[in-house]
gemmi code that builds the backbone of each chain (N, CA, C; Angstrom):
import gemmi

chains = {
    "A": [
        ("UNK", (-16.047, -16.744, 5.898), (-16.168, -15.825, 4.842), (-16.029, -14.350, 5.332)),
        ("UNK", (-15.089, -13.720, 4.718), (-14.926, -12.340, 5.211), (-16.069, -11.371, 4.963)),
        ("UNK", (-16.220, -10.289, 5.751), (-17.371, -9.383, 5.609), (-17.044, -8.573, 4.172)),
        ("UNK", (-18.088, -8.090, 3.590), (-17.952, -7.312, 2.442), (-17.201, -5.903, 2.671)),
        ("UNK", (-16.545, -5.475, 1.650), (-15.817, -4.164, 1.741), (-17.047, -3.043, 1.493)),
        ("UNK", (-16.653, -1.910, 1.959), (-17.434, -0.722, 1.654), (-16.651, 0.107, 0.680)),
        ("UNK", (-17.270, 0.182, -0.539), (-16.460, 0.900, -1.589), (-17.378, 2.150, -2.183)),
        ("UNK", (-16.771, 3.191, -2.337), (-17.413, 4.347, -3.011), (-16.634, 4.739, -4.128)),
        ("UNK", (-17.208, 5.017, -5.282), (-16.442, 5.387, -6.431), (-17.290, 6.633, -7.064)),
        ("UNK", (-16.720, 7.852, -7.216), (-17.426, 8.851, -7.694), (-16.769, 9.502, -8.936)),
        ("UNK", (-17.341, 9.715, -9.931), (-16.735, 10.408, -11.107), (-16.916, 11.931, -11.207)),
        ("UNK", (-15.789, 12.636, -11.523), (-15.868, 14.016, -11.728), (-15.284, 14.166, -13.232)),
        ("UNK", (-16.075, 14.304, -14.175), (-15.611, 14.222, -15.535), (-15.193, 12.738, -15.759)),
        ("UNK", (-14.076, 12.533, -16.290), (-13.495, 11.135, -16.476), (-12.472, 10.735, -15.361)),
        ("UNK", (-12.500, 11.566, -14.234), (-11.580, 11.162, -13.111), (-12.383, 10.621, -12.062)),
        ("UNK", (-12.111, 9.379, -11.698), (-12.801, 8.580, -10.718), (-12.133, 8.474, -9.413)),
        ("UNK", (-12.689, 9.011, -8.308), (-12.087, 8.820, -6.942), (-12.787, 7.540, -6.292)),
        ("UNK", (-11.873, 6.681, -5.736), (-12.408, 5.519, -5.199), (-11.934, 5.407, -3.777)),
        ("UNK", (-12.798, 5.146, -2.835), (-12.620, 4.954, -1.491), (-13.103, 3.719, -0.939)),
        ("UNK", (-12.198, 2.974, -0.280), (-12.416, 1.619, 0.141), (-12.195, 1.519, 1.655)),
        ("UNK", (-13.148, 0.644, 2.210), (-12.987, 0.345, 3.791), (-13.106, -1.168, 3.666)),
        ("UNK", (-12.047, -1.898, 4.099), (-12.103, -3.423, 4.120), (-12.322, -3.841, 5.430)),
        ("UNK", (-12.907, -4.913, 5.709), (-13.109, -5.544, 6.939), (-12.149, -6.574, 7.181)),
        ("UNK", (-11.055, -6.302, 7.874), (-10.094, -7.322, 8.261), (-9.282, -6.878, 9.495)),
        ("UNK", (-8.973, -7.957, 10.277), (-8.323, -7.757, 11.611), (-6.986, -7.120, 11.540)),
        ("UNK", (-6.190, -7.495, 10.437), (-4.830, -6.948, 10.235), (-3.836, -7.268, 11.535)),
        ("UNK", (-3.924, -8.437, 11.946), (-3.147, -8.879, 13.093), (-1.664, -8.859, 12.805)),
        ("UNK", (-0.941, -8.175, 13.672), (0.507, -7.907, 13.431), (1.436, -9.168, 13.576)),
        ("UNK", (0.890, -10.107, 14.648), (1.932, -11.132, 14.999), (2.830, -10.623, 16.123)),
        ("UNK", (2.592, -9.475, 16.510), (3.380, -8.880, 17.701), (2.539, -8.901, 19.051)),
        ("UNK", (1.298, -9.128, 18.953), (0.464, -8.900, 20.118), (0.281, -10.297, 20.882)),
        ("UNK", (0.115, -10.170, 22.114), (-0.135, -11.346, 22.982), (-1.579, -11.433, 23.479)),
        ("UNK", (-2.097, -12.617, 23.652), (-3.430, -12.844, 24.155), (-3.298, -12.769, 25.744)),
        ("UNK", (-4.400, -12.928, 26.428), (-4.385, -12.923, 27.925), (-3.584, -13.841, 28.469)),
        ("UNK", (-3.341, -15.005, 27.881), (-2.553, -16.211, 28.372), (-1.119, -15.900, 28.065)),
        ("UNK", (-0.631, -14.742, 27.410), (0.655, -14.562, 27.188), (1.172, -15.100, 25.877)),
        ("UNK", (0.309, -15.795, 25.104), (0.842, -16.322, 23.816), (0.715, -15.211, 22.652)),
        ("UNK", (1.646, -15.439, 21.732), (1.535, -14.520, 20.705), (0.387, -14.883, 19.795)),
        ("UNK", (-0.266, -13.816, 19.315), (-1.435, -14.000, 18.417), (-0.710, -14.006, 16.971)),
        ("UNK", (-1.012, -15.073, 16.160), (-0.302, -15.125, 14.877), (-0.686, -14.101, 14.051)),
        ("UNK", (0.222, -13.692, 13.155), (-0.032, -12.679, 12.187), (-1.106, -13.122, 11.190)),
        ("UNK", (-1.901, -12.051, 10.822), (-3.120, -12.416, 9.766), (-3.424, -11.068, 9.151)),
        ("UNK", (-2.909, -10.808, 7.976), (-3.165, -9.549, 7.369), (-3.287, -9.699, 5.808)),
        ("UNK", (-3.886, -8.513, 5.316), (-4.070, -8.457, 3.818), (-2.628, -8.154, 3.261)),
        ("UNK", (-2.308, -8.959, 2.246), (-0.892, -8.836, 1.626), (-0.958, -8.210, 0.245)),
        ("UNK", (-2.096, -8.321, -0.441), (-2.167, -7.714, -1.749), (-3.548, -7.134, -2.033)),
        ("UNK", (-3.637, -6.006, -2.751), (-4.900, -5.508, -3.064), (-4.798, -5.179, -4.642)),
        ("UNK", (-5.841, -5.538, -5.380), (-5.966, -5.170, -6.797), (-7.239, -4.580, -7.061)),
        ("UNK", (-7.093, -3.401, -7.749), (-8.382, -2.649, -8.206), (-8.463, -2.799, -9.634)),
        ("UNK", (-9.592, -3.025, -10.232), (-9.679, -3.099, -11.766), (-10.841, -2.328, -12.315)),
        ("UNK", (-10.830, -1.839, -13.406), (-11.918, -1.159, -14.146), (-11.871, -1.766, -15.407)),
        ("UNK", (-13.022, -2.517, -15.649), (-13.009, -3.395, -16.940), (-11.804, -4.335, -16.763)),
        ("UNK", (-11.098, -4.518, -17.870), (-9.929, -5.315, -17.805), (-8.664, -4.609, -17.407)),
        ("UNK", (-8.813, -3.351, -16.924), (-7.614, -2.469, -16.685), (-7.272, -2.495, -15.133)),
        ("UNK", (-6.048, -2.797, -14.826), (-5.737, -2.670, -13.416), (-5.628, -1.150, -13.098)),
        ("UNK", (-6.230, -0.545, -12.210), (-6.095, 0.783, -11.843), (-5.370, 1.023, -10.511)),
        ("UNK", (-5.089, 0.044, -9.763), (-4.130, 0.082, -8.595), (-3.880, -1.139, -8.171)),
        ("UNK", (-2.526, -1.575, -7.704), (-2.200, -2.752, -7.093), (-1.321, -2.382, -6.037)),
        ("UNK", (-1.480, -3.123, -4.893), (-0.703, -2.689, -3.659), (-0.268, -3.959, -2.987)),
        ("UNK", (0.843, -3.887, -2.199), (1.280, -4.904, -1.324), (1.326, -4.279, 0.085)),
        ("UNK", (0.802, -4.979, 1.031), (0.740, -4.507, 2.372), (1.423, -5.356, 3.324)),
        ("UNK", (1.865, -4.870, 4.459), (2.489, -5.466, 5.506), (1.472, -5.403, 6.708)),
        ("UNK", (1.789, -5.945, 7.898), (0.781, -5.813, 8.963), (0.748, -4.387, 9.614)),
        ("UNK", (1.500, -3.429, 9.133), (1.336, -2.150, 9.699), (0.265, -1.278, 9.090)),
        ("UNK", (-0.397, -1.844, 8.062), (-1.644, -1.108, 7.681), (-2.711, -1.320, 8.818)),
        ("UNK", (-3.443, -0.256, 9.084), (-4.423, -0.428, 10.266), (-5.450, -1.374, 10.108)),
        ("UNK", (-5.975, -1.845, 11.191), (-7.149, -2.840, 11.119), (-8.268, -2.143, 10.315)),
        ("UNK", (-9.062, -2.977, 9.709), (-10.202, -2.458, 8.887), (-9.620, -1.390, 7.879)),
        ("UNK", (-8.674, -1.866, 7.019), (-7.930, -0.924, 6.108), (-8.744, 0.058, 5.266)),
        ("UNK", (-8.297, 1.268, 5.288), (-8.762, 2.329, 4.441), (-7.780, 2.685, 3.210)),
        ("UNK", (-8.417, 2.773, 2.051), (-7.541, 3.052, 0.878), (-8.333, 4.039, 0.001)),
        ("UNK", (-7.661, 5.121, -0.507), (-8.255, 5.950, -1.473), (-7.266, 6.264, -2.665)),
        ("UNK", (-7.912, 6.297, -3.862), (-7.039, 6.570, -4.962), (-7.924, 7.079, -6.067)),
        ("UNK", (-7.221, 7.658, -7.226), (-8.023, 8.240, -8.328), (-7.407, 7.740, -9.589)),
        ("UNK", (-8.330, 7.420, -10.575), (-7.886, 7.172, -11.854), (-8.674, 7.868, -12.908)),
        ("UNK", (-8.034, 7.972, -14.142), (-8.538, 8.692, -15.325), (-9.248, 7.629, -16.189)),
        ("UNK", (-10.209, 8.196, -17.106), (-10.826, 7.408, -17.959), (-11.877, 6.461, -17.612)),
        ("UNK", (-12.516, 6.827, -16.439), (-13.611, 6.141, -15.875), (-14.970, 6.806, -16.284)),
        ("UNK", (-16.027, 5.986, -16.250), (-17.368, 6.567, -16.667), (-18.408, 6.209, -15.649)),
        ("UNK", (-19.308, 7.067, -15.253), (-20.440, 6.797, -14.429), (-21.274, 5.599, -15.002)),
        ("UNK", (-21.665, 4.662, -14.071), (-22.508, 3.680, -14.467), (-21.688, 2.372, -14.644)),
        ("UNK", (-20.359, 2.557, -14.998), (-19.527, 1.409, -14.976), (-18.971, 0.960, -13.640)),
        ("UNK", (-18.405, -0.195, -13.574), (-17.965, -0.779, -12.329), (-16.484, -0.694, -11.943)),
        ("UNK", (-16.059, -0.584, -10.646), (-14.800, -0.708, -10.138), (-14.836, -1.930, -9.316)),
        ("UNK", (-13.772, -2.850, -9.492), (-13.755, -4.194, -8.590), (-12.444, -4.044, -7.864)),
        ("UNK", (-12.703, -4.416, -6.566), (-11.570, -4.516, -5.634), (-11.411, -5.831, -5.113)),
        ("UNK", (-10.136, -6.470, -5.154), (-9.911, -7.935, -4.590), (-8.752, -7.678, -3.519)),
        ("UNK", (-8.925, -8.427, -2.384), (-7.779, -8.592, -1.475), (-7.426, -9.945, -1.318)),
        ("UNK", (-6.226, -10.316, -1.042), (-5.730, -11.539, -0.721), (-4.929, -11.458, 0.737)),
        ("UNK", (-5.326, -12.317, 1.623), (-4.468, -12.252, 2.908), (-3.446, -13.350, 3.130)),
        ("UNK", (-2.772, -13.123, 4.279), (-1.632, -14.057, 4.610), (-2.160, -15.490, 4.948)),
        ("UNK", (-3.497, -15.821, 5.083), (-3.979, -17.059, 5.341), (-4.457, -17.687, 3.970)),
        ("UNK", (-4.251, -17.041, 2.859), (-4.719, -17.494, 1.592), (-6.261, -17.132, 1.309)),
        ("UNK", (-6.793, -16.294, 2.346), (-8.307, -16.059, 1.958), (-8.250, -14.779, 1.096)),
        ("UNK", (-9.408, -14.639, 0.318), (-9.440, -13.577, -0.514), (-10.924, -13.088, -0.516)),
        ("UNK", (-11.081, -11.899, -1.036), (-12.522, -11.305, -1.149), (-12.565, -10.352, -2.277)),
        ("UNK", (-13.563, -10.366, -3.134), (-13.829, -9.279, -4.135), (-15.143, -8.720, -4.004)),
        ("UNK", (-15.224, -7.402, -4.148), (-16.392, -6.631, -4.188), (-16.442, -5.620, -5.349)),
        ("UNK", (-17.434, -5.183, -5.853), (-17.453, -4.214, -6.801), (-18.503, -3.097, -6.590)),
        ("UNK", (-18.438, -1.971, -7.104), (-19.381, -0.883, -7.013), (-19.535, -0.137, -8.324)),
        ("UNK", (-20.709, 0.306, -8.490), (-21.036, 1.224, -9.665), (-20.551, 2.505, -9.404)),
        ("UNK", (-19.832, 3.122, -10.404), (-19.294, 4.491, -10.299), (-20.562, 5.435, -10.304)),
        ("UNK", (-20.611, 6.471, -9.340), (-21.697, 7.273, -9.276), (-21.261, 8.711, -9.673)),
    ],
    "B": [
        ("UNK", (0.524, -25.103, -16.228), (1.021, -23.892, -15.519), (2.242, -23.295, -16.136)),
        ("UNK", (2.499, -23.809, -17.282), (3.688, -23.206, -18.193), (3.687, -21.692, -18.299)),
        ("UNK", (2.342, -21.188, -18.671), (2.285, -19.708, -18.928), (2.676, -18.956, -17.557)),
        ("UNK", (2.273, -19.413, -16.465), (2.511, -18.815, -15.280), (3.938, -18.699, -14.933)),
        ("UNK", (4.623, -19.920, -15.231), (6.036, -20.013, -14.889), (6.811, -19.089, -15.758)),
        ("UNK", (6.514, -18.880, -17.016), (7.117, -17.970, -18.017), (6.937, -16.540, -17.505)),
        ("UNK", (5.654, -16.240, -17.077), (5.353, -14.973, -16.707), (6.143, -14.612, -15.547)),
        ("UNK", (6.339, -15.425, -14.509), (7.175, -15.301, -13.427), (8.636, -14.950, -13.725)),
        ("UNK", (9.102, -15.785, -14.787), (10.541, -15.622, -15.325), (10.724, -14.349, -15.919)),
        ("UNK", (9.672, -13.834, -16.629), (9.747, -12.486, -17.402), (9.731, -11.388, -16.281)),
        ("UNK", (8.833, -11.559, -15.292), (8.804, -10.497, -14.209), (10.149, -10.418, -13.505)),
        ("UNK", (10.726, -11.658, -13.161), (12.073, -11.729, -12.545), (13.117, -10.902, -13.453)),
        ("UNK", (13.071, -11.115, -14.621), (13.996, -10.530, -15.534), (13.629, -8.963, -15.805)),
        ("UNK", (12.624, -8.535, -15.238), (12.357, -7.228, -15.212), (11.684, -6.756, -16.610)),
        ("UNK", (11.111, -7.759, -17.447), (10.665, -7.478, -18.745), (9.236, -6.919, -18.836)),
        ("UNK", (8.521, -7.193, -17.674), (7.165, -6.672, -17.682), (7.288, -5.326, -17.106)),
        ("UNK", (6.116, -4.537, -17.333), (6.040, -3.088, -16.704), (6.382, -3.344, -15.254)),
        ("UNK", (7.593, -2.633, -14.815), (7.894, -2.838, -13.390), (6.884, -2.321, -12.353)),
        ("UNK", (6.043, -1.306, -12.718), (5.084, -0.746, -11.852), (4.058, -2.029, -11.485)),
        ("UNK", (3.758, -2.678, -12.480), (2.770, -3.865, -12.361), (3.425, -5.135, -11.832)),
        ("UNK", (4.719, -5.476, -12.370), (5.369, -6.666, -11.986), (5.626, -6.746, -10.348)),
        ("UNK", (5.943, -5.516, -9.955), (6.249, -5.382, -8.478), (5.185, -5.935, -7.624)),
        ("UNK", (3.867, -5.920, -8.110), (2.775, -6.154, -7.260), (2.161, -7.605, -7.467)),
        ("UNK", (2.786, -8.350, -8.285), (2.322, -9.608, -8.633), (2.172, -10.735, -7.457)),
        ("UNK", (3.296, -10.629, -6.782), (3.502, -11.599, -5.621), (3.868, -10.764, -4.439)),
        ("UNK", (3.477, -11.194, -3.218), (3.872, -10.480, -2.037), (5.348, -10.548, -1.877)),
        ("UNK", (6.037, -9.426, -1.675), (7.541, -9.342, -1.802), (7.995, -9.464, -0.283)),
        ("UNK", (8.129, -10.668, 0.241), (8.505, -10.923, 1.619), (9.909, -10.246, 1.922)),
        ("UNK", (10.828, -10.303, 1.042), (12.072, -9.574, 1.340), (11.976, -8.141, 1.495)),
        ("UNK", (11.012, -7.478, 0.704), (10.841, -6.089, 0.933), (10.337, -5.831, 2.329)),
        ("UNK", (9.360, -6.565, 2.823), (8.723, -6.477, 4.033), (9.613, -6.736, 5.331)),
        ("UNK", (10.692, -7.438, 4.940), (11.734, -7.760, 6.109), (12.827, -6.628, 6.151)),
        ("UNK", (12.876, -5.592, 5.368), (13.927, -4.596, 5.411), (13.843, -3.836, 6.742)),
        ("UNK", (14.920, -3.376, 7.086), (15.141, -2.559, 8.340), (15.347, -0.998, 8.062)),
        ("UNK", (15.442, -0.610, 6.863), (15.835, 0.794, 6.440), (15.306, 0.946, 5.012)),
        ("UNK", (15.224, 2.360, 4.767), (14.943, 2.677, 3.213), (16.052, 2.245, 2.482)),
        ("UNK", (17.256, 2.328, 2.767), (18.400, 1.947, 1.984), (18.348, 0.397, 1.608)),
        ("UNK", (17.862, -0.338, 2.571), (17.708, -1.708, 2.253), (16.634, -2.089, 1.318)),
        ("UNK", (15.571, -1.215, 1.467), (14.484, -1.480, 0.525), (14.819, -1.026, -0.962)),
        ("UNK", (15.578, 0.047, -1.122), (16.000, 0.510, -2.378), (16.962, -0.594, -3.081)),
        ("UNK", (17.794, -1.339, -2.180), (18.660, -2.308, -2.611), (17.840, -3.348, -3.349)),
        ("UNK", (16.711, -3.768, -2.591), (15.902, -4.842, -3.126), (15.056, -4.456, -4.297)),
        ("UNK", (14.598, -3.279, -4.315), (13.682, -2.796, -5.458), (14.498, -2.441, -6.684)),
        ("UNK", (15.764, -1.893, -6.378), (16.650, -1.334, -7.357), (16.587, 0.034, -7.709)),
        ("UNK", (17.501, 0.515, -8.467), (17.634, 2.052, -8.819), (18.592, 2.710, -7.976)),
        ("UNK", (18.557, 4.037, -8.252), (19.556, 4.969, -7.618), (19.307, 5.001, -6.089)),
        ("UNK", (20.451, 5.435, -5.367), (20.143, 5.678, -3.878), (19.198, 6.651, -3.649)),
        ("UNK", (18.346, 6.479, -2.594), (17.204, 7.458, -2.338), (17.713, 8.814, -1.837)),
        ("UNK", (16.965, 9.763, -2.441), (17.244, 11.152, -2.106), (15.940, 11.939, -1.888)),
        ("UNK", (16.101, 12.971, -0.958), (14.812, 13.773, -0.728), (14.327, 14.601, -1.912)),
        ("UNK", (13.234, 14.699, -1.844), (12.593, 15.552, -3.071), (11.347, 16.281, -2.583)),
        ("UNK", (11.215, 17.552, -3.007), (10.070, 18.193, -2.559), (8.875, 18.420, -3.582)),
        ("UNK", (9.059, 17.441, -4.616), (7.826, 17.321, -5.509), (6.840, 16.226, -4.851)),
        ("UNK", (7.218, 15.684, -3.605), (6.347, 14.753, -3.108), (5.619, 15.425, -1.883)),
        ("UNK", (4.300, 15.442, -2.065), (3.505, 16.070, -1.027), (3.073, 14.969, -0.083)),
        ("UNK", (3.585, 15.013, 1.188), (3.383, 13.966, 2.220), (2.498, 14.624, 3.441)),
        ("UNK", (1.337, 14.225, 3.551), (0.376, 14.845, 4.422), (0.038, 13.835, 5.603)),
        ("UNK", (0.509, 14.157, 6.725), (0.339, 13.316, 8.054), (0.273, 14.200, 9.109)),
        ("UNK", (-0.419, 13.673, 10.308), (-0.449, 14.603, 11.464), (0.894, 14.584, 12.142)),
        ("UNK", (1.214, 15.690, 12.748), (2.294, 15.950, 13.611), (2.480, 15.039, 14.892)),
        ("UNK", (1.217, 14.925, 15.406), (0.975, 14.021, 16.522), (-0.107, 13.061, 16.364)),
        ("UNK", (0.214, 11.764, 16.656), (-0.888, 10.869, 16.468), (-1.182, 10.360, 17.827)),
        ("UNK", (-2.430, 10.712, 18.288), (-2.797, 10.294, 19.673), (-2.953, 8.721, 19.715)),
        ("UNK", (-3.464, 8.165, 18.682), (-3.590, 6.703, 18.641), (-2.731, 6.077, 17.511)),
        ("UNK", (-1.625, 5.430, 17.957), (-0.705, 4.848, 16.994), (-1.262, 3.803, 16.124)),
        ("UNK", (-2.402, 3.276, 16.524), (-3.030, 2.192, 15.669), (-3.726, 2.707, 14.406)),
        ("UNK", (-3.990, 4.022, 14.499), (-4.748, 4.538, 13.260), (-4.062, 5.868, 12.873)),
        ("UNK", (-3.062, 5.988, 12.058), (-2.377, 7.151, 11.779), (-2.736, 7.506, 10.173)),
        ("UNK", (-3.512, 8.531, 9.909), (-3.964, 8.740, 8.470), (-2.734, 9.356, 7.786)),
        ("UNK", (-2.370, 8.876, 6.534), (-1.394, 9.411, 5.678), (-1.940, 9.668, 4.261)),
        ("UNK", (-1.499, 10.634, 3.609), (-1.792, 11.015, 2.322), (-0.625, 11.379, 1.571)),
        ("UNK", (-0.200, 10.623, 0.423), (0.977, 11.005, -0.394), (0.529, 11.450, -1.779)),
        ("UNK", (0.986, 12.558, -2.345), (0.706, 12.890, -3.739), (2.062, 13.194, -4.387)),
        ("UNK", (2.368, 12.530, -5.482), (3.641, 12.799, -6.094), (3.468, 13.697, -7.378)),
        ("UNK", (4.431, 14.656, -7.492), (4.387, 15.382, -8.796), (5.745, 14.959, -9.587)),
        ("UNK", (6.161, 13.965, -9.087), (7.400, 13.503, -9.872), (6.964, 12.841, -11.083)),
        ("UNK", (7.403, 13.345, -12.433), (7.010, 12.658, -13.591), (7.335, 11.267, -13.724)),
        ("UNK", (6.236, 10.464, -14.220), (6.470, 9.029, -14.401), (6.617, 8.267, -13.074)),
        ("UNK", (5.841, 8.585, -12.099), (5.811, 7.956, -10.748), (5.223, 6.493, -11.076)),
        ("UNK", (6.024, 5.567, -10.659), (5.632, 4.024, -10.884), (5.048, 3.467, -9.581)),
        ("UNK", (5.567, 3.897, -8.445), (5.046, 3.291, -7.237), (5.309, 4.267, -6.014)),
        ("UNK", (4.701, 4.065, -4.878), (4.746, 4.897, -3.760), (4.860, 3.819, -2.663)),
        ("UNK", (5.979, 4.007, -1.746), (6.055, 3.097, -0.651), (5.896, 3.865, 0.715)),
        ("UNK", (5.331, 3.293, 1.794), (5.296, 4.044, 3.017), (6.219, 3.244, 3.925)),
        ("UNK", (7.317, 3.961, 4.579), (8.124, 3.122, 5.402), (8.109, 3.972, 6.877)),
        ("UNK", (8.058, 3.172, 7.906), (7.977, 3.563, 9.199), (9.256, 3.101, 10.032)),
        ("UNK", (10.034, 4.090, 10.247), (11.394, 3.706, 10.631), (11.578, 2.841, 11.919)),
        ("UNK", (10.701, 2.948, 12.899), (10.819, 2.145, 14.131), (9.854, 1.145, 14.294)),
        ("UNK", (9.140, 0.688, 13.248), (8.186, -0.361, 13.383), (8.923, -1.765, 13.167)),
        ("UNK", (8.282, -2.797, 13.752), (8.961, -4.031, 13.660), (9.240, -4.416, 12.131)),
        ("UNK", (8.286, -4.117, 11.245), (8.462, -4.152, 9.783), (8.422, -2.788, 9.349)),
        ("UNK", (9.542, -2.424, 8.778), (9.727, -0.944, 8.391), (8.660, -0.607, 7.209)),
        ("UNK", (8.710, -1.474, 6.261), (7.775, -1.236, 5.043), (6.327, -1.436, 5.523)),
        ("UNK", (5.504, -0.501, 5.405), (4.037, -0.659, 5.595), (3.203, -0.961, 4.374)),
        ("UNK", (3.581, -0.435, 3.276), (2.838, -0.672, 2.032), (3.483, -0.131, 0.835)),
        ("UNK", (3.234, -0.830, -0.164), (3.936, -0.504, -1.597), (2.742, -0.489, -2.511)),
        ("UNK", (2.597, 0.717, -3.086), (1.242, 0.946, -4.073), (1.978, 1.184, -5.426)),
        ("UNK", (1.542, 0.301, -6.309), (2.072, 0.466, -7.804), (0.866, 1.367, -8.465)),
        ("UNK", (1.389, 2.334, -9.271), (0.643, 3.282, -9.861), (0.639, 2.941, -11.426)),
        ("UNK", (-0.280, 2.300, -11.910), (-0.313, 2.038, -13.461), (-0.628, 3.307, -14.116)),
        ("UNK", (-0.366, 3.275, -15.463), (-0.559, 4.515, -16.394), (-2.153, 4.800, -16.137)),
        ("UNK", (-2.521, 6.178, -16.080), (-3.878, 6.456, -15.962), (-4.389, 6.678, -14.588)),
        ("UNK", (-3.645, 6.122, -13.574), (-3.946, 6.255, -12.267), (-3.064, 7.558, -11.678)),
        ("UNK", (-3.689, 8.343, -10.865), (-2.969, 9.523, -10.337), (-1.999, 8.974, -9.281)),
        ("UNK", (-0.748, 9.639, -9.267), (0.257, 9.170, -8.281), (-0.200, 9.869, -6.931)),
        ("UNK", (-1.237, 9.383, -6.364), (-1.600, 9.935, -5.043), (-2.531, 8.927, -4.366)),
        ("UNK", (-2.092, 8.511, -3.013), (-2.951, 7.480, -2.266), (-3.042, 7.952, -0.913)),
        ("UNK", (-4.144, 7.485, -0.399), (-4.334, 7.765, 1.117), (-4.588, 6.464, 1.800)),
        ("UNK", (-4.127, 6.260, 2.978), (-4.329, 5.126, 3.789), (-4.117, 5.380, 5.234)),
        ("UNK", (-4.372, 4.417, 6.139), (-4.127, 4.515, 7.613), (-3.112, 3.430, 8.006)),
        ("UNK", (-2.128, 3.828, 8.890), (-1.184, 2.831, 9.294), (-0.974, 2.823, 10.779)),
        ("UNK", (-0.349, 1.706, 11.270), (-0.075, 1.607, 12.700), (1.460, 1.986, 12.984)),
        ("UNK", (1.634, 2.702, 14.039), (3.035, 3.087, 14.372), (3.355, 2.594, 15.864)),
        ("UNK", (4.376, 2.047, 16.077), (4.770, 1.464, 17.289), (5.214, 2.605, 18.301)),
        ("UNK", (5.897, 3.701, 17.812), (6.485, 4.667, 18.543), (6.830, 5.816, 17.746)),
        ("UNK", (7.099, 7.024, 18.376), (7.528, 8.243, 17.544), (8.623, 7.948, 16.722)),
        ("UNK", (8.577, 8.313, 15.490), (9.704, 8.042, 14.512), (9.582, 8.809, 13.168)),
        ("UNK", (10.464, 8.727, 12.368), (10.444, 9.236, 10.974), (9.528, 8.302, 10.125)),
        ("UNK", (8.652, 8.881, 9.396), (7.907, 8.124, 8.356), (8.255, 8.592, 6.875)),
        ("UNK", (8.552, 7.725, 6.028), (8.968, 8.043, 4.710), (7.985, 7.798, 3.656)),
        ("UNK", (7.742, 8.626, 2.652), (6.912, 8.354, 1.508), (8.040, 8.295, 0.452)),
        ("UNK", (8.207, 7.065, -0.135), (9.344, 6.814, -1.084), (8.595, 6.649, -2.490)),
        ("UNK", (9.127, 7.427, -3.400), (8.423, 7.480, -4.771), (9.429, 6.973, -5.755)),
        ("UNK", (9.074, 5.940, -6.572), (10.000, 5.299, -7.611), (9.550, 5.778, -8.892)),
        ("UNK", (10.479, 6.367, -9.792), (10.205, 6.782, -11.043), (11.389, 6.713, -11.909)),
        ("UNK", (11.333, 5.906, -12.963), (12.561, 5.774, -13.929), (13.800, 5.533, -13.304)),
        ("UNK", (13.756, 4.562, -12.356), (15.127, 4.234, -11.767), (15.564, 5.124, -10.683)),
        ("UNK", (14.884, 6.178, -10.352), (15.131, 7.044, -9.262), (14.295, 6.761, -8.076)),
        ("UNK", (14.879, 6.954, -6.868), (14.111, 6.658, -5.571), (14.120, 7.925, -4.866)),
        ("UNK", (12.980, 8.572, -4.726), (12.853, 10.001, -4.116), (11.876, 9.838, -2.910)),
        ("UNK", (12.267, 10.701, -1.892), (11.331, 10.561, -0.721), (11.037, 11.951, -0.043)),
        ("UNK", (9.923, 11.916, 0.695), (9.575, 12.946, 1.550), (9.575, 12.302, 3.024)),
        ("UNK", (10.019, 13.014, 3.896), (10.145, 12.331, 5.287), (9.406, 13.344, 6.360)),
        ("UNK", (8.800, 12.756, 7.247), (8.074, 13.417, 8.480), (8.150, 12.725, 9.706)),
        ("UNK", (8.423, 13.453, 10.753), (8.559, 12.849, 12.048), (7.103, 12.918, 12.600)),
        ("UNK", (6.566, 11.811, 13.102), (5.150, 11.718, 13.583), (5.286, 11.265, 15.088)),
        ("UNK", (4.921, 12.167, 15.980), (5.037, 11.829, 17.466), (3.733, 10.885, 17.760)),
        ("UNK", (4.089, 9.854, 18.383), (3.052, 8.985, 18.860), (2.819, 8.939, 20.372)),
        ("UNK", (1.464, 9.253, 20.766), (1.215, 9.403, 22.100), (0.996, 7.829, 22.802)),
        ("UNK", (0.282, 7.083, 21.932), (-0.025, 5.680, 22.418), (0.253, 4.682, 21.282)),
        ("UNK", (1.381, 3.759, 21.519), (1.668, 2.989, 20.381), (0.669, 2.093, 19.897)),
        ("UNK", (0.717, 1.713, 18.505), (-0.333, 0.891, 18.073), (0.092, -0.642, 17.542)),
        ("UNK", (1.226, -1.074, 18.101), (1.512, -2.383, 17.699), (1.601, -3.331, 18.817)),
        ("UNK", (1.831, -3.056, 20.094), (2.026, -3.855, 21.178), (0.585, -4.435, 21.565)),
        ("UNK", (0.627, -5.239, 22.696), (-0.622, -5.829, 23.145), (-0.940, -5.095, 24.492)),
    ],
}
model = gemmi.Model(1)
for chain_id, residues in chains.items():
    chain = gemmi.Chain(chain_id)
    for i, (resn, *xyz) in enumerate(residues, 1):
        res = gemmi.Residue()
        res.name, res.seqid = resn, gemmi.SeqId(i, " ")
        for name, pos in zip(("N", "CA", "C"), xyz):
            atom = gemmi.Atom()
            atom.name, atom.element = name, gemmi.Element(name[0])
            atom.pos, atom.b_iso = gemmi.Position(*pos), 0.0
            res.add_atom(atom)
        chain.add_residue(res)
    model.add_chain(chain)
structure = gemmi.Structure()
structure.add_model(model)
structure.setup_entities()
């Protein structure tokens, strides 16, 4: 089971700024281990951010996104006390969802 | 799974909101491209051209190629998506961010760079492909072992 994301969401009026730090190795498939064997690629491929039923960001990533990925974005129409939910899906079929209350 | 099949067909036909449809499944072909021209061919629309309505904030020199912070803000009306391309990485496309209505066309993330090269922020809006480009010098590459 993957470690939880760190998510912060702050409202300034109805504009919500979301900052996410995900825990993921984001292995490129280019690196070799000490025995000289390639370490297989393993990376987050899709990210979805939702506010209620509304998708507020969706992304597709390759292995060039840094390990323990950082993502920041802003959406309008959010309110303090409501939740933002983030889900990622990786290249091994693993997924993780976390949510945070907008402050 | 009939509904899912129909939805995929609709998405393939481009009948869904393209900004959203683009992100429904991981687009392997897009991540296999070797240039911005090839990416535009896959995603569709006019040939890519530079545009100064895209604010692309990145360091001139990245001491650690494993963690290069990038910020893109588009003032192009109707921005549907923002893509980051790193010219000399093994996979040129680093990320494709779809911007639904109500979300500001600005994102921040961190990427890996194998070596010094041009980095593109490609903005797609109403069939147009517009970009800002910046050369980032890398002191220590972030992709090798």
